[in-house]
Every structure is written in C-alpha cells, then in structure tokens.
N, C-alpha and C positions, 0 to 999 in steps of 0.2 A: 504493500500500500504506500502510495506517495504521500510524504508529509507536506501539508499545505505550506506555501511560501509565507515567510514573515511579511507583514504589511510593508515594512521598509524595503525589503528585497523585491517585493512585487512592484512597488513604485519605481525602484531603480531599474528593474528589468524592463518595465514598460517604457521608461525614458530611453533606454539603450536601443530597444527595438524601433522606437519611433525615429530617433536621431539617426541611427545607422541606416534605416530604410530610406530616409530622405537623402542622406549622403550618397548611398549606393545608387539611387535613382539618377542623380546627377552624373555620377561617375560612369554609369552604364551608358548614358546619353553621349558622353565624351568618347567612350570606348568605341562606339560604332558610328561616330559622326562622319567619317570619311565616306560612308556609303551614300550620303546625301551631298555634302560639300565637295566630294570627289568628282561629281558630275560636272559642275562648272569648272573645277580644276582641270578636268580632262580637256575641256575646250581651251582654257587659257594656256595650258602648258603642252597641248597637242599630244596627249598621252595615248598610247595604244591600249587595247583591251588587257594585255598582259601587265602593263605598267599600272593600270587602274586597279586590277585585281590584287597586285602586290601591295599597293598603297593601302587598300582597305583591309588586307589580311595581316599586315605586320603588327598593328596594335593587338590583334587577337592572339598572335603568336607570343608576344612578350607577356601579355596579361595571363596567358595560360601557363607558360613555363615557370613563372614566378609565383604561382598560387601555392605550390607545395612549401617553399621556404617561407612565404608569407603566413601560411597557416601554422607552421612550426613556431614562428616568432610570436604569433598570437597565443598559442598554447603555452609558451614559455613565459611571456611577459605580460599577457593580457592583451585585449584587442583595442583599447582606447587609443593609446599612443600610436601604434602602427596605422590605425585607421585614419587618424587625423593627419599623420605624416603623408600617407598616400593621397589624401585629399589635397594637401598643399602642393605636392609634387605634380599631381595631375593638373592643377590650376596653372602652374608655371609652364608645363608642357603645352597646354592649350593656348596660353598667351603667346608662346613662341611660334606656334602654328599660324596665328593671326598675322604675323609679320614675316613669314617665310617668303623669300624672294623667288625661289625656283623649286623644281621637282627634286633635285638632289638634296636640298635642305629638308624638304618634307620627308624624304626617305630616312634621314637621320632622326627626325623628330617623331616619326610614327611609332617606333618602339617605346619612346618615352611616354607618348600618349597611352600606350598599352598598360602602363602602371595602374591606370584606373581600373583595369579588369581584375587586378589582384585583390581589390576591396571585397569581393565576394567571399574568398577564403578567409580573410581576416574577420569580416563581419559575422560569418557563420560561426567561427570559433568563439568570438566574443559573446554572441547570443547564447551559445550552448553552455558557457560558463555561468550564466545568470538565470536561465529559464529551466524549470523542472521538466522532467521527461514527459509527463502527461500533457503538457502544453507546448512542448518543444516543436512538434510538427507544425502547429499553427503559427508559432513565432517565426520559425525558419521559412515557412511559406510566405508569411507577410513580408519578411525581409527580401526574399527572392522575388517578390512582385516588383521590386525595384528594376527588374528587367524591362518594365514598362518605360524606363527612361529612353529606350530606343524610340518609342513613339514620340517623345518630346522632340528628338532630332528630326524624325520623319515629318512631323506636323509643323513645328515652329521654324526649322531651318529654311525650308523653301520660301516661307513668307518673309523672313528676315532678309534673305538674299534679294528678294524682289523689292522690298520696301526701302531698305537702306542702300543708297547708291554708292558706287565707288567714289572714294575721296570724300566721305561724309564729314560734316563739321569743318569744312574748309581744308580738308586734307589731314586734319589732326587725328581723326579716327579712321580705321580701315572700313571699307564698305564691301558690298557684295558678299561673297562667301566668307570673307575674313571676319565679318562681324559676329559670326556664329561662335568660333572658338574664343573670341574676345569676351563675349557675354558669358560663356561657360566659365571662363577663368575667374570672372568677378563672382559669379554665383558659387563656385567651389570654395573660394576664400571665405565668403560669408558662411558657407556651410561648415567649414573647418572650425571657425570661431564658435558657431552655435553648438556643435558637437562637444567641443572642449569645455564649454561653460555649462552645458545641460546634463552631462553624464557623470556618474561617479567614478572615482579612481579605480584602476584595474585591481582586481582581487587575486590575480594569478601570481602576484609577487611572492606570496608566502609558500609557494610550491617548493618542495625539496628538489635540489638539482638532480637531473637524470642524465645519464650518458647518451650520446647521440644514437648509439645502437638501440637503446630502449625507445627513443622517440620514433625511430624508423622501423621498428620490428613489425608493426602491422602491414607494412608494405610488402612483406614476404608472403602474405596470405592471398591465395587465388580469389577469394571472395571479394577482396578490395578491388581487384582489377576488373572483376565482373561488374561491380557497381560503376566503375569508370566507363565500361562499355555501354551500360544503360544510359549514362549521362551524355555520352557522345550522341545518342539518338535524341534524347529529350532536350538537351541544351545545345550541343554542338550543331545539330541540324537547325535549331532555332536561330542561332547566331548566323549561320551560313545563309539561311533564307532572308534574314533581316538585311544582310549585305547584298544579297542577290536580287531580291524582288524589285527594288526601285529601278534598277537598270532594265530588268525584264519587262516591267510595265511600260517603260519609256520606249524600249526597242520593239517589243512585240505588239503591244496594244496602242502604241503611238499616242500616249497621254502625256500631258505636260508634267514637269517635275513636281509642282504642288499636288496634283492629283495622284501621281505615283507615290508620293510620300503618304498621302491619306490612305490609299489602298493598302500600302504596306503596314500602316499603323493598325488597320482593321485586322490584320493577321497577328500583330504584336499584342493587341489588347487581350484576347483570350489566352495567348501563350504566356502572358505575364500576370494579368490580374486574376486568373483562375488559380494561380499558385497557392494563395491562402486556402482556397477551397480544397485543393489537393492535400495540403497539410492537415486540414480539419478531417477530411475523409480518412486519411491515414491514421490520425489519432483515434477516430471513432470506430472504423471498421478494419483497420490493419493495413499496413503498407503493401503487403503482397497482393491482395485483391485489387487495391487501387492501382498498382503498377500494371497488373494484367489488363485492367480496363483501359488504361492509357495506351498501352501497346495496341489493343484492338481498335481503338478510335483512330490512331495514326494509320494503321494498315488499311482501314476502311476508306480513308481519304486519299492515301497514296496510290492505291491500286488504279482507280480511273485516271488519276493525273499522269501515271507512268505509261498508260496504254495509248493515250492520244493527247495531242496538243490542240486539237480542234474544238476547244471550248470557247464559247463567248465569254465576255468579261465577267458577267454575273455568276455563272456556274463555277468558273475558276475561283472567283472570290469566295464563294460559299465553301468550296472544298478546302481552301487555305484556312478559312475560319475554323472548320472542323479539325484540320490538322493542328492548329494552334491550341484548341481545347485539349487534345491529347498531350501535347507538349507541356502545357501549363500544369496539368495535373501530375504528369510523370516526373517533372523536375522536382516537385515537392515530395512525392512519395519516395523517390530515390534518396533524397537527403534524410527523410525520416528513417529509412532503412539504415543509413550510415549512423545516425544518432542513436538508434536502438542498439546496434552491435558495438559501436565504439564511442560511447559518450565521453570518455576521458581522453580520447585521441581525435577529437572532432577536427582540430586544426590540421593534423597530419593527414588523416584519412580523407577528410573533406577536401583538403588541399590537393591531394592526388586525384581524387574524383573530379574536382573542378578543373585541374590541369588537363586531364584526358578529355573532358568535355570541351574545354576551350580549344584544345588542339584539333578536335573535330571541326570547330568553327573556323579554324585556319585552313585545314586541308580540304574540307568538303567543297568550298567554292572553287578551289583549284581543280578538283575532280569534275565539278560541273562543267567548267570551261574546257577541260581536256576532252571530256566525252562529247560535248557539243562540237568542238573543233574537229574531232575525228569522224563523227557520224552525221553532223549537221542537224541532229534532232533537237527541236526546241525544248522538249520535255526532258532534257538531260538531268535536271535536278531531281525530280521524283524518280527517275530511273535509277539514280544512284542511291537514293534514300530508301526505296522499297525493299531491296534485298538486305540492306544494312539493318533496317528495322525488323524484318522477319528473322534474321539471324540472331539479333539481340533478344527478341521475344522467345526464340527457341532456347537460347542459353538460360534465360531467366526461368522458364518453365522447368527445364531440366534440373537446375539448381534447387528450385522450390520443391519439386517432387523428392529430391534427395533429402532435403531438410525434413519434409513431412514424414518420410520413412524413418528417419532417426527419431523424430518426436513420438511416433507411435510405439517405438520400442522403449521409451521412457515415459515422461510426462508431457502432455501437450501444453505448449506455451500459450499464454493469452494472446488474443488476436492483435492487440496493440503492441506486442513485444516481438514483432517479426524480426 
C-alpha cells in the first residue's frame, strides 16, 4: 500500500510538475523549430533536400545522445539545477541561431540547439524523485505532454515569419524566420528564472555515493533495451513525423507554410496532449494493456497510409490524427513501465529509453528520404513505420507472455505494477 504524500511534499511535487512541464514545452518547441524555420532557410541559403534534412535532424541527434548522461546527472544531483542549466543553454543557442549568417554556422549551432531535447530525461528523473508511484504515471504523462511544444512552433512560427518583416525595428531586431529563435530565447530565460524561484531545492543531494558501474548496471538488462524499442515507435516516429509532415504538406498537397504548420499541429495535439490520458490509463488499468492498445491504434492507421498515397487531404489528416492518438498514449505507458520496474534508476533507464527514442527521431527521417529517393513512392514514411511498429508490437507481446508465464508460477502482480 502506498503511503499518502505529506501535504508539503504534495505541494512541492505539484510545483515541480507544473514548472518542469512549462519549461519542457518551450524547450521541445526549440528542439524541433528547424522543421518550420528551415523552410524559409532553404530558400535563403539554397539548401538541397539532403542539407535541409540534416539541419532538422542534428538537434534531434544531440538531444538524444545526451539524454543518458543527463538522466544520470539528475539521478545523482537532483533535477532542478540540471534542468535550469539546460534551459539557459538552450536560450543562448536559440539566440545565436537568430543571428547566424550562413548555413555553415547553422550546422555548428544545430547540435547546441539539441541540448533542449535533453530536458526530457532530466525532467522525468526529477519528477520521479518527488511523485509517489500510484500517481507517477499521470505526473510523467503530464510532463510528457510538453511534446505539444512542437505545435507552438508549427502554429506560431509561420505567423511570426509572415508578420515580422526582415530588418524589423529599423534593423535593430532580426525579422523573418530569425524572429522565431529570438523570441524563444527570451521566453526560455524567463522560464529558467521562474523554475528556479518556484521549485524546491533538489532532494537527491543526500544520496550515498554509488560507483559508476552501479549506476549503469540496469543497462545490461535486455528488458531496458526492449523499452527503448517501444519508445522508438511511440516517440521517435512522432518526432520524425513532426519534422517530416510540414514539408510533405507543402510539397504534396501544395498548401502554404501556415496551413502546413496547422495541419501538422493537428497531428501533434493528440500525440502530445493525450499523454496524460495514457499515464492515467496506465495507473488505472496497467501499462501492459494500455501499451497493447496503443500499438493496435498505430497499426490501424499505418496500414492504409502505407498501401497508397492517393488520399485526399481530409482522409490523410484523419489517419494522422488516429496515428497521433496511439503515439500519445504509448509514450506515457512506456514510461510508466520504466517507472514501475526501475523507480530508483529513472534517470539512467529513462535516459537510455529516451536516447533510443530520440535516435529514432534522427534516423527515421533519413530513412524516409532514402526510401523515397530510391523508389519514388510518396508514402515512404508509413512504409517505413508499418513494419517497425509491427515488429515492436510482436516483441512486446512476446515479452509480456513470458512475464505472464512467470507470474502464474508464483504470485500474480497487481495490474498497476506491470
């Protein structure tokens, strides 16, 4: 039986969840901003499709690779200081992008922008240190809904680019696409100050020192890597499509950039905002069944998308909405599984799972482009995602059946303790 949280701890955990979710929402918006501002960059700097894809993918790569060490730091020292530091560094990187003179400079800055993606691993570990297990799925799902920050970029960035002209304020402020990273830098600095003032001191300082081998020991377990595979499907594919869809709508359906951003946001909303629902369902009914349902919804959407590209805009939009529903619920249920099995190593295990999912967000767009280049098929993205999702679902079902067989030989665990 879980001991109820002390009122003071409950208030502190609520402030942490609220502040970290707001900060993560902004940092996720920065993490994927090249998907939108990269389109006018493509015209200004005469970028090829390969150069454009590389520019959008580099922040995802950096943010993914550093999630494991970021999670380890949060486990060891607490999440508050690393989270605020990442917010400040992301603000400085975004500010530098606003004044970048050429494509070469942007390639150097893109990995620094990727630091914003590390915030997920740090924030997840921070929340896990403060929120009890019976409410942790909802808390992590609420935090993960900060993925909706991608919709801020998709909706606001095209409007800002259109409204603020080049050389605004007499040339003192950058205009066009440059105003987007400039505004993000200001908002991130304000967010860092708010988080620092509104959240309690880290409580992980009193932890006894542990050798590095002890911190990394869960990484030797196959189960941890299976969790990473599931997250490639639920999160990596989400990031990949968030980067891929604006250009797809512009090139295939011939819509303007603001409309492409809006259509992409309609995919992002369920894929992000349903994450708290996925956490609640995992707390209430168990993470296993919730994850199976998420896989089923994704497969239902991907099958027709992979078979043909001859969809009118509305049917295509509805199928991407359905796909987003499965992703939003699956992202939360995967991290509920992680917190159930490794509550004391959430930073390390969650960091690795986030790393693998983020790498999916880096490599999948490259795979989309490669398949389209070789075959000429417009539906290259769902053709890549369909077999990957089916494989991941098969691995999950096999692992679940093995666990069930072990449980029937001993005592059956409660549903919420998957």
